[in-house]
C-alpha distance (Angstrom), angle and dihedral (degrees) to the residues before:
residue distance angle dihedral
X1 . . .
X2 3.81 . .
X3 3.81 131.6 .
X4 3.80 90.8 -102.7
X5 3.81 88.4 63.7
X6 3.80 98.6 36.6
X7 3.82 96.3 52.0
X8 3.84 96.1 60.1
X9 3.80 89.1 39.6
X10 3.81 88.9 57.9
X11 3.78 89.9 49.8
X12 3.76 88.1 54.7
X13 3.80 93.5 46.5
X14 3.82 91.0 51.0
X15 3.83 93.3 46.7
X16 3.82 110.4 139.3
X17 3.79 99.0 -167.4
X18 3.79 94.3 -82.1
X19 3.80 108.0 40.0
X20 3.78 143.2 -13.8
X21 3.79 127.2 -113.6
X22 3.77 122.1 -85.5
X23 3.81 106.7 -102.1
X24 3.82 119.9 -153.4
X25 3.80 116.1 -165.1
X26 3.82 120.2 -140.3
X27 3.78 124.1 177.0
X28 3.79 87.4 -136.7
X29 3.81 136.6 9.8
X30 3.79 124.8 -172.5
X31 3.78 95.7 -130.4
X32 3.78 139.3 10.7
X33 3.77 136.7 -167.7
X34 3.78 87.5 -141.8
X35 3.80 130.5 30.5
X36 3.77 115.8 -177.6
X37 3.78 146.0 131.4
X38 3.79 121.2 -89.5
X39 3.79 90.1 -106.2
X40 3.82 91.4 54.7
X41 3.80 96.3 47.5
X42 3.80 99.9 91.8
X43 3.79 92.5 47.8
X44 3.80 98.5 44.1
X45 3.82 103.6 36.7
X46 3.82 115.5 102.8
X47 3.78 126.7 -166.8
X48 3.76 112.2 -101.3
X49 3.79 95.0 38.1
X50 3.79 111.0 136.8
X51 3.80 102.0 -168.9
X52 3.79 135.3 33.6
X53 3.80 132.4 -179.6
X54 3.78 115.4 -158.8
X55 3.77 111.9 -161.9
X56 3.78 113.1 -114.1
X57 3.81 92.5 6.2
X58 3.82 111.5 62.3
X59 3.77 142.7 -115.4
X60 3.79 132.5 -45.6
X61 3.82 126.1 -159.0
X62 3.81 118.3 -159.2
X63 3.80 132.3 -160.6
X64 3.79 146.7 141.7
X65 3.80 92.2 -93.7
X66 3.79 136.0 3.0
X67 3.81 97.1 -87.1
X68 3.80 93.0 47.2
X69 3.79 90.9 49.9
X70 3.80 96.4 44.6
X71 3.82 96.5 41.4
X72 3.79 102.4 32.9
X73 3.81 92.6 -118.9
X74 3.82 132.6 134.3
X75 3.78 100.1 -149.3
X76 3.79 101.6 120.4
X77 3.80 118.1 117.8
X78 3.80 114.9 -114.7
X79 3.81 115.5 -129.3
X80 3.79 128.1 177.0
X81 3.79 140.3 172.8
X82 3.80 122.0 31.3
X83 3.80 91.1 -21.5
X84 3.79 88.6 60.5
X85 3.81 100.3 55.4
X86 3.83 92.5 118.9
X87 3.80 99.9 5.7
X88 3.83 109.2 144.5
X89 3.79 89.9 -9.8
X90 3.80 119.7 134.9
X91 3.79 110.6 -111.3
X92 3.80 128.7 -179.8
X93 3.81 124.3 -160.4
X94 3.79 118.0 -170.7
X95 3.77 114.0 -152.6
X96 3.80 84.8 22.4
X97 3.80 100.3 144.3
X98 3.81 96.3 79.1
X99 3.79 146.0 5.1
X100 3.80 119.9 13.7
X101 3.78 88.5 -10.6
X102 3.79 94.3 59.3
X103 3.80 90.4 46.7
X104 3.81 90.4 52.2
X105 3.81 91.6 47.6
X106 3.79 92.1 52.3
X107 3.80 92.7 48.4
X108 3.80 92.8 48.1
X109 3.81 89.7 52.1
X110 3.81 89.3 52.2
X111 3.81 86.6 55.8
X112 3.79 93.2 52.9
X113 3.81 100.7 -101.4
X114 3.80 127.2 149.3
X115 3.81 102.3 -129.3
X116 3.78 133.5 -162.0
X117 3.80 108.9 -154.8
X118 3.80 102.6 -150.6
X119 3.78 117.2 -169.0
X120 3.80 145.0 138.6
X121 3.80 83.2 -123.8
X122 3.80 90.4 69.1
X123 3.80 91.7 164.4
X124 3.79 90.2 58.9
X125 3.80 91.1 44.1
X126 3.81 93.1 52.5
X127 3.80 92.0 44.4
X128 3.81 90.2 53.6
X129 3.82 90.8 47.1
X130 3.81 91.6 52.3
X131 3.81 90.2 50.1
X132 3.81 93.0 50.0
X133 3.81 94.4 45.3
X134 3.80 90.4 51.4
X135 3.79 90.8 46.6
X136 3.82 93.6 51.5
X137 3.81 97.6 37.0
X138 3.81 90.9 -131.4
X139 3.79 138.1 70.2
X140 3.79 102.9 -81.4
X141 3.80 102.0 143.9
X142 3.80 143.1 36.1
X143 3.79 127.9 -167.1
X144 3.79 113.9 -137.1
X145 3.79 134.8 176.5
X146 3.79 123.3 -118.5
X147 3.77 140.1 156.8
X148 3.80 103.2 -162.9
X149 3.82 92.0 -158.0
X150 3.82 91.7 58.7
X151 3.82 114.0 77.5
X152 3.81 94.4 -157.4
X153 3.80 90.6 50.7
X154 3.80 92.2 50.9
X155 3.81 92.5 48.8
X156 3.80 91.0 48.2
X157 3.81 90.8 51.1
X158 3.81 93.0 51.5
X159 3.82 92.2 45.5
X160 3.82 91.9 51.2
X161 3.80 91.8 49.8
X162 3.80 92.2 49.6
X163 3.82 91.9 49.4
X164 3.79 90.9 47.9
X165 3.82 101.8 46.2
X166 3.80 108.4 0.3
X167 3.78 104.4 -109.3
X168 3.79 148.6 -19.3
X169 3.80 127.8 -87.2
X170 3.80 99.6 177.5
X171 3.79 125.2 20.8
X172 3.80 116.0 -169.9
X173 3.79 113.8 -164.2
X174 3.79 98.5 -156.9
X175 3.82 104.8 143.2
X176 3.78 108.7 116.5
X177 3.79 143.2 152.9
X178 3.77 136.0 -162.4
X179 3.79 134.4 -153.5
X180 3.78 113.8 -177.3
X181 3.78 122.7 -156.2
X182 3.77 147.0 114.6
X183 3.79 118.2 -73.5
X184 3.82 85.0 -127.2
X185 3.78 92.2 62.2
X186 3.83 110.0 23.7
X187 3.78 115.7 113.8
X188 3.78 121.7 -126.7
X189 3.80 88.2 -122.6
X190 3.82 92.0 60.0
X191 3.80 92.5 43.8
X192 3.80 91.7 51.7
X193 3.81 92.0 46.0
X194 3.81 91.1 58.5
X195 3.80 92.9 44.2
X196 3.81 93.3 47.6
X197 3.81 93.6 55.4
X198 3.80 102.1 34.5
X199 3.80 100.8 37.2
X200 3.79 111.9 17.2
X201 3.82 91.2 38.0
X202 3.80 90.4 59.0
X203 3.81 90.3 49.4
X204 3.81 92.9 50.9
X205 3.79 93.7 48.1
X206 3.79 92.3 49.4
X207 3.81 91.0 47.0
X208 3.81 91.9 60.9
X209 3.80 100.7 31.8
X210 3.82 97.3 49.8
X211 3.84 96.7 64.8
X212 3.82 90.4 52.7
X213 3.79 90.4 52.9
X214 3.80 90.2 46.5
X215 3.81 90.6 55.8
X216 3.80 91.8 49.0
X217 3.79 89.9 54.6
X218 3.81 97.4 46.2
X219 3.83 101.7 82.1
X220 3.82 97.9 54.8
X221 3.80 105.1 9.4
X222 3.81 96.5 -137.0
X223 3.82 103.4 79.6
X224 3.81 106.1 124.1
X225 3.79 117.8 -154.5
X226 3.79 131.9 176.7
X227 3.78 140.6 -140.4
X228 3.80 113.8 -169.2
X229 3.78 124.2 -174.9
X230 3.79 117.1 -155.4
X231 3.76 102.3 -139.7
X232 3.80 127.6 159.9
X233 3.77 143.4 -114.2
X234 3.81 81.4 -99.3
X235 3.82 85.7 73.1
X236 3.81 88.1 64.5
X237 3.79 100.6 45.9
X238 3.79 134.9 12.7
X239 3.78 122.4 -92.7
X240 3.81 123.8 -138.9
X241 3.81 113.7 -118.5
X242 3.80 88.0 -3.7
X243 3.80 101.5 88.2
X244 3.81 98.1 135.1
X245 3.79 91.9 56.6
X246 3.81 96.8 40.8
X247 3.81 91.8 45.2
X248 3.81 92.3 51.7
X249 3.81 90.8 48.7
X250 3.81 93.6 47.0
X251 3.80 86.8 50.5
X252 3.79 92.5 50.3
X253 3.81 89.8 57.2
X254 3.80 87.7 57.0
X255 3.79 89.0 52.1
X256 3.81 90.9 49.0
X257 3.79 92.7 53.0
X258 3.80 93.0 45.2
X259 3.81 94.8 45.4
X260 3.81 89.5 47.0
X261 3.79 92.1 56.8
X262 3.79 92.3 47.3
X263 3.81 101.0 42.3
X264 3.80 98.0 43.4
X265 3.82 87.7 90.7
X266 3.83 86.9 67.5
X267 3.83 92.7 46.8
X268 3.80 88.1 -110.8
X269 3.80 110.4 142.6
X270 3.81 118.2 -155.6
X271 3.79 120.8 -161.2
X272 3.78 138.7 151.0
X273 3.79 132.3 -137.4
X274 3.80 115.8 -146.5
X275 3.81 108.5 -157.1
X276 3.73 128.4 -167.8
X277 3.76 121.2 -126.9
X278 3.82 119.9 -43.8
X279 3.77 94.3 -153.0
X280 3.79 96.2 178.3
X281 3.80 96.2 53.3
X282 3.80 127.1 91.7
X283 3.81 92.9 -103.9
X284 3.80 88.4 69.1
X285 3.80 105.7 19.1
X286 3.80 105.8 38.9
X287 3.82 102.4 126.1
X288 3.82 93.9 -137.4
X289 3.82 107.6 29.6
X290 3.81 104.7 14.5
X291 3.78 123.1 122.9
X292 3.79 93.2 -111.1
X293 3.80 89.2 60.2
X294 3.81 93.1 41.2
X295 3.79 92.8 49.6
X296 3.78 91.6 46.7
X297 3.81 91.6 51.0
X298 3.81 94.6 45.4
X299 3.80 92.9 47.6
X300 3.78 93.1 -122.7
X301 3.82 91.2 145.7
X302 3.82 108.5 55.5
X303 3.80 112.9 -133.1
X304 3.80 95.3 10.4
X305 3.78 111.9 140.1
X306 3.81 101.0 171.2
X307 3.79 139.7 31.8
X308 3.80 88.7 -108.1
X309 3.81 89.3 56.9
X310 3.80 89.5 54.9
X311 3.81 92.3 47.3
X312 3.80 93.6 50.2
X313 3.81 89.3 48.7
X314 3.80 91.5 57.3
X315 3.80 96.2 41.0
X316 3.81 89.0 54.0
X317 3.81 89.9 59.0
X318 3.83 92.9 61.8
X319 3.84 114.8 84.2
X320 3.81 89.2 -147.5
X321 3.82 90.0 52.1
X322 3.79 97.0 -130.4
X323 3.75 141.4 78.3
X324 3.79 126.9 -101.8
X325 3.81 121.5 -97.1
X326 3.80 140.2 -166.0
X327 3.79 94.3 -90.5
X328 3.81 91.5 54.9
X329 3.80 91.7 51.3
X330 3.80 95.2 43.9
X331 3.80 92.0 54.3
X332 3.79 88.4 58.0
X333 3.81 90.7 47.5
X334 3.81 91.1 51.5
X335 3.80 90.0 49.8
X336 3.80 91.0 53.3
X337 3.82 90.2 50.8
X338 3.80 96.2 45.1
X339 3.81 93.8 45.3
X340 3.79 102.7 78.8
X341 3.80 93.0 179.7
X342 3.80 99.9 65.2
X343 3.78 135.2 73.0
X344 3.79 138.0 153.0
X345 3.80 93.6 36.8
X346 3.80 132.4 141.8
X347 3.81 106.7 -144.5
X348 3.82 114.8 -159.6
X349 3.81 118.8 -142.8
X350 3.78 99.2 174.6
X351 3.81 107.7 128.3
X352 3.80 88.3 -109.5
X353 3.80 94.3 -54.7
X354 3.80 90.6 121.0
X355 3.80 117.0 33.3
X356 3.80 118.3 -172.0
X357 3.79 125.4 -149.3
């Protein structure tokens, strides 16, 4: 048995009814409360143990949060109830260095989570992590590289997270791209680019995250974990001259429902949040590649002559007269985590723009 299997197993063995300990892998530690073989681990481990040496594998340090585990301290604040939905839980946000992803990361940190900011822009992810760690005075975030369309990259990301903290409690598949254009004119290359990130990327992430969550659940059988896809209101209704994006998001809802039915046996819940438009983020407001510019150039908004005209057009379609933001989305994520009796759902957060019946 390798460290990548033992770390999530230890999280499961230390499960306290809400979460397992953070587990930091070291090739060697000078002492250990327990020394055993991999085969003896389940039988000999006792809750409250802070250090374990597994013969032929290495050492494992346990604690309430990363700093407590790595440094042997007990300084972390204890939080329970609704305030503790993600407190000291390991969360991962793909596409977390900017846009909706950054907003979600910041809100999760406010709620006490330990967050891996996973992004192709690893420099931006690490910069944000440094800022958040300094702000909180503890290790609350890590920046990590990932290309969700590359299977080796996704596996490497998951392996690094497991070695660093032992497992994953909440995985948020947020990375997404958009290419607007008429079906009469869009290139196959652009269509495949959108599908690869928004649809196949979610599949690859789930493929490698789900087995980790399964291992965490095995020792006690009541360790709930969550996978949440950040979709779009375009997953709930079609989008004119935006078929590649809407199609990929509709498809991701099918994946959510199918994964939910399969992974429920591991107590892994799979849901999706379908936000409205984040007008202030780079997806919409980037002056060169943002949707406002794309929609202006493709003539999607009749009569629009400026980017501001396009923005006002879309704001006017929202009953609450504003775009969605990271706080709005995170509240829906926290609901999906706290609600143990729901899986396979598409949760709209659209300001009333899309109303389900």
